[in-house]
Structures are given as structure tokens and as C-alpha cells.
N, CA, C and O of each residue as an XYZ file, in Angstrom:
372
protein
N       5.377     -2.910     33.228
C       4.402     -3.099     32.144
C       4.286     -1.888     31.609
O       3.858     -0.949     32.281
N       4.519     -1.802     30.791
C       3.427     -0.865     29.264
C       2.303     -0.702     28.860
O       1.647     -1.492     28.181
N       1.861      0.785     29.412
C       0.130      0.650     29.132
C      -0.463      1.235     27.985
O      -0.235      2.181     27.231
N      -1.597      0.028     28.169
C      -1.648      0.032     25.881
C      -1.916      1.512     25.802
O      -2.764      1.363     24.921
N      -1.910      2.191     25.897
C      -2.227      3.665     24.891
C      -0.377      4.394     24.330
O       0.101      5.235     23.569
N      -0.017      3.532     25.170
C       2.059      3.970     24.828
C       1.862      3.088     24.036
O       1.697      3.422     22.863
N       1.816      1.796     24.363
C       1.796      0.887     23.504
C       1.263      0.596     21.468
O       1.455     -0.191     20.541
N       0.554      1.838     21.790
C      -0.347      2.148     20.768
C       0.563      3.337     20.404
O       1.000      3.598     19.283
N       0.750      3.941     21.431
C       1.360      5.477     20.382
C       3.702      4.389     19.779
O       4.823      4.270     19.284
N       3.165      4.243     20.119
C       5.019      3.635     20.196
C       4.337      2.798     17.625
O       4.725      3.126     16.504
N       3.328      1.809     18.150
C       3.566      1.198     17.422
C       2.855      2.178     15.972
O       3.071      1.796     14.822
N       1.681      3.944     16.384
C       1.091      4.097     14.763
C       3.363      5.611     14.726
O       3.869      6.433     13.962
N       3.605      5.149     15.694
C       4.596      6.279     15.359
C       5.809      5.787     14.401
O       6.326      6.367     13.446
N       6.085      4.537     14.969
C       6.578      3.838     14.139
C       6.429      3.182     12.465
O       7.221      3.239     11.524
N       4.860      2.466     12.597
C       4.587      2.841     11.277
C       5.026      4.607     10.097
O       5.770      4.666      9.118
N       4.118      5.872     10.824
C       4.108      6.954     10.355
C       5.732      7.298      9.615
O       5.772      8.125      8.704
N       7.563      6.316     10.274
C       8.560      6.783     10.280
C       8.153      6.228      8.842
O       7.901      6.873      7.825
N       8.163      4.312      9.126
C       8.124      4.039      7.947
C       7.188      4.888      6.158
O       7.519      4.979      4.976
N       6.496      5.127      6.635
C       5.320      5.777      5.122
C       6.448      7.007      4.785
O       7.031      7.108      3.705
N       6.655      8.060      6.125
C       7.934      8.140      5.904
C       9.450      8.313      4.631
O      10.146      9.133      4.031
N       9.297      7.355      4.779
C       9.937      6.911      3.886
C       9.781      6.206      2.231
O      10.431      5.754      1.288
N       8.144      6.567      2.809
C       7.689      6.131      1.165
C       8.313      6.437     -0.526
O       7.491      7.166     -1.082
N       8.964      6.253     -1.051
C       9.476      6.442     -2.655
C       7.560      6.793     -3.368
O       6.598      6.027     -3.422
N       7.736      8.606     -3.897
C       6.312      8.133     -4.593
C       5.513      7.420     -4.833
O       4.316      7.519     -4.565
N       6.440      6.012     -5.756
C       5.624      5.289     -6.666
C       4.837      4.706     -5.278
O       3.610      4.782     -5.209
N       5.735      4.048     -4.048
C       4.475      3.621     -3.217
C       3.654      3.660     -2.671
O       2.903      2.778     -2.256
N       3.662      5.934     -2.467
C       2.358      6.043     -1.604
C       1.392      5.683     -3.487
O       0.443      4.951     -3.768
N       1.862      6.192     -3.954
C       0.834      6.571     -5.552
C      -0.398      4.434     -5.279
O      -1.622      4.403     -5.408
N      -0.044      3.901     -5.137
C       0.372      2.300     -4.803
C      -0.865      2.820     -3.560
O      -2.044      2.969     -3.879
N      -0.654      2.916     -2.969
C      -1.310      3.323     -1.422
C      -2.383      3.998     -2.062
O      -3.298      3.216     -2.319
N      -2.640      5.391     -2.477
C      -3.968      6.248     -3.553
C      -4.525      5.605     -4.155
O      -5.711      5.571     -3.827
N      -4.132      4.691     -5.380
C      -4.818      3.673     -6.032
C      -6.009      2.665     -5.155
O      -7.205      2.402     -5.286
N      -4.885      2.293     -4.194
C      -5.548      0.810     -3.755
C      -6.882      1.752     -2.555
O      -7.926      1.260     -2.126
N      -6.625      2.426     -2.433
C      -8.080      2.715     -1.372
C      -9.222      3.332     -2.518
O     -10.427      3.078     -2.502
N      -8.374      4.374     -3.699
C      -9.104      4.923     -4.379
C      -9.651      4.187     -5.607
O     -10.439      4.737     -6.375
N      -9.340      3.289     -5.727
C      -9.778      2.512     -7.577
C     -10.543      0.746     -7.142
O     -11.419      0.055     -7.663
N      -9.818      0.621     -6.178
C     -10.202     -0.745     -5.656
C     -10.477     -1.639     -4.465
O     -10.415     -2.864     -4.356
N     -10.768     -0.772     -3.682
C     -11.426     -0.296     -2.684
C     -10.593     -1.050     -1.309
O     -10.783     -2.110     -0.713
N      -9.884     -0.258     -1.197
C      -8.270     -0.217     -0.621
C      -7.938     -2.177     -0.149
O      -7.408     -2.493      0.916
N      -8.406     -3.228     -1.234
C      -7.874     -4.700     -1.953
C      -6.344     -4.554     -2.685
O      -6.247     -4.318     -3.890
N      -5.444     -4.684     -2.011
C      -4.455     -5.289     -2.930
C      -4.324     -5.872     -3.329
O      -3.168     -5.881     -3.752
N      -5.331     -7.296     -3.825
C      -5.336     -8.600     -4.197
C      -6.214     -8.069     -5.657
O      -5.686     -8.420     -6.713
N      -7.639     -7.168     -5.776
C      -7.955     -6.819     -6.385
C      -6.924     -5.423     -7.851
O      -7.214     -4.901     -8.927
N      -5.742     -5.436     -6.903
C      -4.672     -4.568     -7.561
C      -3.490     -5.738     -7.628
O      -2.282     -5.517     -7.538
N      -3.843     -6.459     -7.728
C      -2.726     -7.351     -7.616
C      -2.946     -7.980     -9.389
O      -2.259     -7.906    -10.408
N      -3.945     -8.441     -9.129
C      -5.130     -8.999    -10.517
C      -4.669     -8.646    -11.498
O      -3.848     -9.182    -12.243
N      -5.730     -6.723    -11.594
C      -5.747     -5.542    -12.305
C      -3.658     -5.960    -12.579
O      -3.325     -6.953    -13.226
N      -2.935     -5.301    -12.152
C      -1.256     -5.051    -12.710
C      -1.437     -7.212    -13.806
O      -1.345     -7.550    -14.986
N      -1.644     -7.805    -12.796
C      -1.104     -9.349    -13.414
C      -2.260     -9.017    -15.596
O      -2.144     -9.406    -16.758
N      -3.053     -8.217    -14.870
C      -3.559     -8.739    -16.245
C      -3.262     -8.143    -17.405
O      -3.509     -8.536    -18.546
N      -2.468     -6.724    -16.886
C      -2.009     -6.132    -18.356
C      -0.522     -7.264    -18.386
O      -0.770     -7.816    -19.458
N       0.388     -7.716    -18.053
C       1.337     -7.938    -18.255
C       1.417     -8.766    -19.268
O       2.334     -8.823    -20.087
N      -0.258     -9.899    -19.190
C      -0.751    -10.864    -19.841
C      -1.169    -10.179    -20.506
O      -0.278    -10.100    -21.352
N      -2.349     -9.197    -20.980
C      -2.363     -9.016    -22.505
C      -4.461     -8.434    -21.818
O      -5.229     -7.529    -22.141
N      -4.511     -9.341    -21.037
C      -5.731     -8.569    -20.516
C      -6.609     -7.428    -19.840
O      -6.202     -6.632    -18.995
N      -7.872     -7.499    -20.364
C      -8.458     -5.877    -19.507
C      -7.685     -5.166    -18.567
O      -6.933     -5.570    -17.679
N      -7.907     -4.388    -18.812
C      -7.735     -3.979    -17.138
C      -8.106     -2.293    -16.580
O      -8.446     -1.621    -17.553
N      -8.114     -1.700    -15.619
C      -8.857     -0.412    -15.118
C      -7.568      0.458    -15.224
O      -8.061      1.579    -15.094
N      -6.383      0.629    -15.361
C      -5.787      1.761    -15.033
C      -4.300      1.544    -16.408
O      -4.076      0.457    -16.940
N      -3.355      3.057    -16.771
C      -2.457      2.757    -16.842
C      -1.501      2.651    -16.438
O      -1.285      3.505    -15.578
N      -0.873      2.130    -16.568
C       0.506      2.920    -15.193
C       1.770      3.438    -15.800
O       2.031      3.028    -16.932
N       2.815      4.495    -15.077
C       3.703      5.159    -15.569
C       4.667      4.442    -15.448
O       5.068      4.161    -16.578
N       5.522      3.794    -14.371
C       6.696      2.527    -13.797
C       5.848      1.604    -14.453
O       4.875      1.486    -15.198
N       6.697      1.019    -13.809
C       6.942     -0.879    -13.947
C       6.000     -1.095    -13.911
O       5.163     -0.296    -13.493
N       5.562     -2.962    -14.584
C       4.353     -3.369    -13.909
C       5.035     -4.024    -12.874
O       4.416     -3.942    -11.814
N       6.606     -4.948    -12.768
C       6.583     -5.634    -12.161
C       7.094     -5.053    -10.718
O       6.839     -5.238     -9.528
N       7.907     -4.297    -11.464
C       8.421     -3.448     -9.906
C       6.617     -2.989     -9.048
O       6.021     -3.626     -8.180
N       6.360     -2.167     -9.485
C       5.262     -1.923     -8.706
C       4.111     -3.819     -7.576
O       3.657     -4.085     -6.463
N       4.271     -4.506     -9.048
C       3.974     -5.687     -8.422
C       4.570     -6.444     -6.573
O       4.040     -6.925     -5.572
N       6.179     -6.052     -7.165
C       6.666     -6.314     -5.396
C       6.862     -5.353     -5.127
O       7.749     -5.409     -4.276
N       6.488     -3.993     -5.376
C       6.038     -2.320     -4.154
C       4.538     -3.269     -3.527
O       4.698     -3.993     -2.545
N       3.570     -3.199     -3.991
C       2.627     -4.073     -3.794
C       2.555     -5.148     -2.515
O       1.943     -5.162     -1.447
N       3.756     -6.282     -3.363
C       3.269     -7.281     -1.677
C       3.718     -6.564     -0.461
O       3.116     -6.420      0.604
N       5.657     -5.865     -1.055
C       6.340     -4.971      0.116
C       5.184     -4.120      1.245
O       5.325     -4.244      2.462
N       4.009     -3.231      0.615
C       3.163     -2.804      1.213
C       2.543     -3.173      1.689
O       2.350     -2.634      2.778
N       1.483     -4.665      1.264
C       0.591     -5.170      2.382
C       1.170     -5.793      3.356
O       0.578     -5.717      4.433
N       3.095     -6.973      3.306
C       3.332     -7.388      4.466
C       3.927     -5.816      5.086
O       3.085     -5.839      5.983
N       4.123     -5.466      5.154
C       3.589     -3.933      6.180
C       1.901     -3.721      7.079
O       1.799     -3.672      8.305
N       0.895     -3.637      6.232
C      -0.388     -3.839      6.695
C      -0.370     -5.478      6.981
O      -0.475     -5.936      8.119
N      -0.329     -5.702      6.655
C      -0.642     -7.801      7.903
C       0.569     -7.325      8.916
O       0.131     -7.138     10.051
N       1.913     -7.094      8.794
C       2.523     -6.652     10.528
C       2.267     -6.058     10.657
O       3.271     -5.475     11.066
N       1.180     -5.090     10.714
C       1.067     -3.864     11.613
C      -0.661     -3.796     11.872
O      -0.956     -3.004     12.767
N      -1.553     -4.330     11.384
C      -2.526     -4.098     11.526
C      -3.157     -3.476     10.705
O      -4.348     -3.739     10.535
N      -2.586     -2.589     10.056
C      -2.887     -1.351      9.490
C      -3.472     -1.827      8.306
O      -3.628     -2.956      7.840
N      -3.964      0.125      7.662
C      -3.714      0.216      6.551
C      -3.633      1.598      5.671
O      -4.274      2.648      5.707
N      -2.845      1.246      5.083
C      -2.339      2.653      4.604
C      -1.556      3.427      3.840
O      -0.462      3.901      3.534
N      -3.307      3.232      3.626
C      -3.738      4.115      3.159
C      -4.704      5.809      4.193
O      -5.263      6.873      3.927
N      -4.321      4.985      5.343
C      -4.263      6.094      7.079
C      -2.959      6.991      7.189
O      -2.609      7.921      7.916
N      -2.358      6.230      6.052
C      -1.120      6.930      6.969
C      -0.741      7.853      5.919
O      -0.117      8.872      6.217
N      -1.077      7.579      4.631
C      -1.326      8.712      3.115
C      -2.428      9.457      3.263
O      -3.582      9.366      3.682
N      -1.232     10.701      2.482
C      -2.745     11.426      2.228
C      -3.214     10.616      0.857
O      -2.803      9.685      0.165
N      -4.061     11.322      0.884
C      -5.098     10.844     -0.219
C      -5.841     11.651     -0.970
O      -7.042     11.516     -1.204
N      -4.670     13.030     -1.592
C      -5.240     13.645     -2.486
C      -4.614     13.820     -3.276
O      -5.023     14.428     -4.265
């Protein structure tokens, strides 16, 4: 049986490995989620969808909206799988 601390350390190491392979766009989305959307992916997705449909939105992205929506779903899946907030692993500077 693996002690709880070793399991947690392995979990953190796995998440850090995943984050180390994030693209600049993925990192940007994690930072924006933390800074503009109170850490909520759903608020960001609503904002991106509003931009696509011509409704008012919070910020203008330099990247393609549909690509960012796909990235958000993938990032949220990582958070759900590991029960973490990626902003704890991505520098918010």
C-alpha cells in the first residue's frame, strides 16, 4: 500500500508534467480564468460564445475563438480529472 503523501506527491508531479507541455495559448487561458472570471471556466465559455454570436463580451482574444473554446474544455477536463485548479500550477505573472 502506498502512503497517502507519496500518492499526493505522484499526483502533483503528474499535473506539473502535464502543465509543462501547455502551449502559450493554454497558459493564457488559465491565467485569464483566474484573473477575469473568478476561476470559473463556464464564465469564460459564456464570454467566448457571446463573442462568436456578436453579443457583448469581456475581452478580445488574439487567437481564434473556436480553438480557445476547445482548449477550455480540455483544460477543464484536466482540472476535473485531478480535482485541481490549474492556476495553482501556472504562473499568474
